[in-house]
N, C-alpha and C positions, 0 to 999 in steps of 0.2 A: 669274298667277304662283302656283305651288303652294308650300305650306309644306313645308319640309324639317325633319324631326324632328331634335331635338338628340340626340347620342349621349352615352354616359357619359363618353367621353374629352373631348368638347367641354365638358361640364358641369365636369369636373375642371379643364380649362384655364381656363374662365371663373372658377371659384372661386379658383384660384391667382393669376391676373392681377388679379382684383378686389381680393383681399387685399393685393396688392403696390401697389395704387393706380393701375393702368392706367385710361385713359379708355375710354369706350364705343367710340370710333373705333379705338383701338389694339387692343382685344380683337377688334373686328370684323374688322380687317385680318388679324390672326393666325388667325382662324377662318374667314375667307372669308364673313363675314356682315355685314349692315348694322349701324350703330351703334344704330338703333332696335330691331332684333332682339335685340341684346345687352342693351339696357336693359330690354326686356320680359322676357327670360329671367331676368335678375338679380332683377327684381321678383318674378317667380313663385317663384324659389328663395329669396326673402327674405334676400338677402345683406347688406342694411343698407348702412351707409356704407362707401365705399372705404377700404381700408387699416386697417380696424378689424374686429375680430371681432364677430359678432352676439351673443356672450355678454356678460353684464354684467361690468363691471370692478370688482373689489374694491378699495376704497381703504383703505390702511393708516392706521389712526387715528393711530398714532405719527408717521408721516411728515407727515400733515396738520397735526397739532398743532405739530410743529416748524416747518413752513412758516408757520403762522399766528402763532406766537410770535416767530420770528426777524424776520419782515417783516410786521407787522400791517397795513400799508397796501398790500401787494401785491394786485392785483386777483384775484378768484376765477378769472377767465378764464385768467390766467397760471398759477395753481396747478393748474387743471384740465389745462392743457397739460403742465405738468411731471409730473403724476401719470398722464397718459395716459387721462383720463376726461372725462366731460362736465361742463359748468358746473353742471347740475342735480344731478349726483352730489356735487360739492363742497359745494353749498349744503345738500343734505339731510344729508350726513355731518357737516358742521360743526354743524348743528342737533342731530343725535343726540348729539354729544359736548359740547354746551353752549357752543360757540364761534361761533355764528351771528352774522353782522353784520346791521345794519338794512338792509332792502331797500326801495328807493324804488319803490312800486307803479307810479308813472308811467313809470319807466324799464324795469321788468321786470314787466308785469302778469301774464303767464302764470306766471312763476316765483313771484311773490308769492302767487297763487291756489294753486299747488301746495304751497307751504310752509304755508298756512293749512289746506288740506284734503289732507293726504298720502294716497296710495293705500293 
């Protein structure tokens, strides 16, 4: 089986469908390629998570403060979902504005390490 080069039009379709949250299989059917081929191409193009931009999401400090003050017991995961960013972003941003909560290292060892040693 010979490899067929990807065209610019296929790359554009892949980017568009990836951003819309389509699966490898759905994109593959649309392009006439295998799901594995789509997955490999997406990795090479560094498309990141489906349905999300590869660019960093800026978290508005005022919105984060209001969410933390209005509902102090709301989980960070739910706040991240509402703000459209990652859990790590919420933790870091909350620490930057002095509203960080205690993190149990047993429940989130990687996140705890990141908070102790920010990049």
